[in-house]
C-alpha positions as CSV (number, residue, x, y, z in Angstrom):
1,X,-0.2,0.0,0.0
2,X,1.2,3.4,-0.8
3,X,1.1,6.1,1.5
4,X,0.1,9.4,-0.1
5,X,-1.7,12.4,0.3
6,X,-4.9,11.8,-1.5
7,X,-6.6,14.8,-2.2
8,X,-10.4,14.9,-2.1
9,X,-12.1,15.0,-5.5
10,X,-16.0,14.8,-4.3
11,X,-18.1,16.6,-2.4
12,X,-18.5,13.7,-0.1
13,X,-14.6,13.4,0.3
14,X,-14.4,17.3,1.0
15,X,-16.9,16.9,3.8
16,X,-15.1,14.1,5.4
17,X,-11.7,15.6,4.6
18,X,-12.6,18.8,6.6
19,X,-13.5,16.9,9.5
20,X,-10.5,15.0,9.5
21,X,-8.4,18.1,9.0
22,X,-10.2,19.9,12.1
23,X,-9.6,17.1,14.2
24,X,-6.0,17.3,13.3
25,X,-6.0,21.2,14.0
26,X,-7.6,20.1,17.6
27,X,-4.7,17.5,18.3
28,X,-2.2,19.9,17.3
29,X,-3.7,22.5,19.6
30,X,-3.7,20.1,22.2
31,X,-0.1,18.8,21.9
32,X,1.5,21.9,21.4
33,X,-0.3,24.2,23.6
34,X,-2.3,22.1,26.1
35,X,-2.7,24.9,28.8
36,X,-4.7,27.0,26.1
37,X,-6.5,24.1,25.1
38,X,-7.4,23.1,28.4
39,X,-8.6,26.5,29.2
40,X,-10.6,26.8,25.9
41,X,-12.2,23.3,27.4
42,X,-12.8,25.1,30.4
43,X,-10.5,22.6,32.4
44,X,-8.0,23.7,35.2
45,X,-4.8,22.4,36.1
46,X,-3.1,22.6,39.4
47,X,0.5,22.9,40.4
48,X,0.2,19.9,42.4
49,X,-0.8,17.8,39.6
50,X,1.5,18.6,36.6
51,X,0.6,15.3,35.0
52,X,-2.6,17.0,33.9
53,X,-1.1,18.7,31.0
54,X,0.5,15.6,30.0
55,X,-2.8,13.7,30.0
56,X,-4.0,16.4,27.5
57,X,-1.1,15.6,25.4
58,X,-1.0,12.3,25.8
59,X,-5.0,10.9,25.6
60,X,-6.6,13.8,24.1
61,X,-3.9,15.0,21.3
62,X,-2.9,11.5,20.7
63,X,-6.4,10.3,19.7
64,X,-7.3,13.4,17.7
65,X,-3.9,13.3,15.8
66,X,-4.1,9.6,15.3
67,X,-7.3,9.2,13.9
68,X,-7.1,12.7,12.1
69,X,-4.0,11.8,10.4
70,X,-5.0,8.3,9.6
71,X,-8.1,9.6,7.8
72,X,-6.0,12.3,6.0
73,X,-3.7,10.1,4.7
74,X,-5.5,6.8,3.9
75,X,-8.8,8.5,2.8
76,X,-10.8,5.2,3.2
77,X,-14.5,5.2,3.9
78,X,-14.0,2.8,7.0
79,X,-11.2,5.4,8.6
80,X,-13.9,8.1,7.8
81,X,-16.4,6.0,9.5
82,X,-14.1,5.5,12.5
83,X,-13.4,9.4,12.7
84,X,-17.3,10.0,12.4
85,X,-18.6,7.4,15.3
86,X,-15.8,8.7,17.4
87,X,-17.0,12.2,17.2
88,X,-20.7,10.8,17.5
89,X,-19.9,9.1,20.7
90,X,-18.2,12.3,22.0
91,X,-21.7,14.0,21.1
92,X,-23.3,11.4,22.9
93,X,-21.3,11.6,26.0
94,X,-22.0,15.3,26.1
95,X,-25.7,14.7,25.9
96,X,-25.4,12.3,28.8
97,X,-23.5,14.6,30.7
98,X,-25.9,17.6,29.8
99,X,-28.8,15.2,31.2
100,X,-27.2,13.7,34.2
101,X,-24.6,16.1,35.5
102,X,-26.6,19.3,35.3
103,X,-24.5,20.6,32.2
104,X,-27.2,22.5,30.3
105,X,-24.9,25.5,29.4
106,X,-24.2,27.4,26.2
107,X,-21.1,26.3,26.2
108,X,-22.0,22.6,26.0
109,X,-24.8,23.1,23.3
110,X,-22.2,25.1,20.9
111,X,-19.5,21.9,21.6
112,X,-22.4,19.7,21.2
113,X,-23.4,21.4,17.6
114,X,-19.5,21.3,16.5
115,X,-19.3,17.5,17.7
116,X,-22.5,16.6,15.8
117,X,-21.3,18.5,12.6
118,X,-17.7,16.8,13.0
119,X,-19.4,13.4,13.3
120,X,-21.9,13.6,10.6
121,X,-19.5,15.2,7.7
122,X,-17.2,11.8,7.6
123,X,-20.4,9.4,8.3
124,X,-22.6,10.9,5.5
125,X,-19.9,10.2,3.0
126,X,-18.7,6.8,4.5
127,X,-22.5,5.8,4.2
128,X,-22.9,7.1,0.8
129,X,-25.4,9.7,1.4
130,X,-23.2,12.3,-0.3
131,X,-20.8,11.5,-3.2
């Protein structure tokens, strides 16, 4: 298998590619500027726990970069499906939190919309709803 950078050619591929590119940008932000990313996410670290910053780089950035880069480099429907389902479960987790943790805030609603859009874009292409 040859690794290259397959450029999107159809509207569906562009939608999926856009979701993957945004995911990679989130990952880069988490990896290279974790304190800014945590502030955007409204999370706070303490001096007593510097491992919280490494958790941001490792778990969050690693996932975003891994899945996003695989989707960009391989451009395969199943990889896009993985990306879309990952964002879909992220959105589902936010809904559960909003219902059970009293998290019905504007920030959570905006985040939910962003996550849902990032889920729908690659899933629409992977399931053949847009070509």
